C-alpha positions as CSV (number, residue, x, y, z in Angstrom):
1,M,85.5,27.0,122.9
2,A,89.1,26.9,124.0
3,F,89.6,30.6,123.6
4,K,90.2,32.7,126.7
5,P,90.6,37.1,126.2
6,L,93.7,38.3,128.0
7,H,94.4,41.0,130.5
8,D,91.0,43.2,130.5
9,R,89.4,41.8,127.2
10,V,86.3,40.3,126.7
11,L,85.0,37.8,124.0
12,V,81.6,38.8,122.9
13,R,79.2,37.1,120.9
14,R,76.5,40.1,119.1
15,V,73.0,39.6,119.5
16,E,70.9,40.2,116.4
17,S,68.1,42.5,116.6
18,D,64.9,42.3,115.5
19,E,63.7,41.8,111.4
20,K,60.5,44.3,112.1
21,T,60.1,47.8,114.1
22,K,57.6,48.4,116.4
23,G,55.5,48.9,113.5
24,G,55.9,46.2,111.7
25,L,57.7,47.6,109.1
26,I,60.4,44.7,108.0
27,I,63.6,46.1,107.7
28,P,66.0,44.5,104.9
29,D,69.8,43.1,105.5
30,T,71.0,45.8,103.7
31,A,69.5,48.4,105.8
32,K,70.6,46.9,109.2
33,E,73.3,48.2,111.5
34,K,75.5,45.9,113.0
35,P,73.7,45.3,116.4
36,A,75.6,46.9,119.4
37,E,74.3,44.6,122.0
38,G,75.7,41.5,122.7
39,E,76.3,37.8,125.5
40,I,79.7,37.7,127.0
41,V,81.1,34.5,126.2
42,S,84.3,35.0,127.9
43,V,86.7,36.9,130.0
44,G,90.1,38.0,130.8
45,D,91.4,37.7,134.6
46,G,91.5,41.8,134.4
47,A,93.7,44.6,134.5
48,R,96.9,45.4,136.8
49,K,97.8,48.0,138.8
50,D,101.2,50.0,138.7
51,S,101.8,48.0,141.9
52,G,100.7,45.1,139.8
53,E,97.8,44.2,142.2
54,L,94.6,42.6,139.9
55,I,91.8,44.6,139.2
56,A,89.3,42.2,138.7
57,P,86.6,42.8,135.3
58,S,82.9,44.1,136.5
59,V,81.5,41.4,133.7
60,K,80.9,37.8,133.2
61,A,80.1,35.2,131.0
62,G,76.5,35.3,130.1
63,D,76.4,38.9,130.7
64,R,74.1,41.2,128.2
65,I,75.8,44.3,127.6
66,L,75.8,47.3,125.1
67,F,78.8,48.4,123.5
68,G,79.9,51.3,121.3
69,K,79.4,50.8,117.4
70,W,82.9,50.8,116.5
71,S,84.2,49.0,119.8
72,G,86.2,45.8,119.3
73,T,87.9,43.5,117.2
74,E,86.0,41.3,114.7
75,V,87.4,37.3,114.8
76,T,86.3,34.0,113.2
77,L,86.7,30.9,115.8
78,D,85.2,27.6,115.1
79,G,82.9,29.2,112.0
80,E,81.3,31.6,114.6
81,E,81.9,35.6,114.5
82,L,82.5,37.3,117.8
83,L,84.4,40.4,119.2
84,I,87.7,40.8,121.4
85,M,87.1,43.8,122.8
86,K,88.4,46.1,126.2
87,E,86.2,46.1,129.1
88,S,86.2,49.2,128.6
89,D,84.7,49.6,125.7
90,I,81.4,48.3,127.4
91,L,78.7,51.0,127.8
92,G,76.6,48.8,130.2
93,I,75.5,45.8,131.5
94,I,71.7,45.1,130.4
95,G,70.0,43.6,133.6
């Protein structure tokens, strides 16, 4: 994929959640919420301080992350639905 986010933005691929509950019930597509978990595809160079110094991003491509329900902008690249969001929208990295 030939897309690189700018500044402190990241490109994220949503990770689909399980189709069953822990109790074994199957969740229909109409009842599913969009997952708030994803994998980072690409990362920008980072934000800049007022002095012009670059602040390196805390995440890297391949990290699994959690993000807010309404975070990011949905885009379609090469037929795949992805999200572009600011690094500050990321809640945490899944170890």
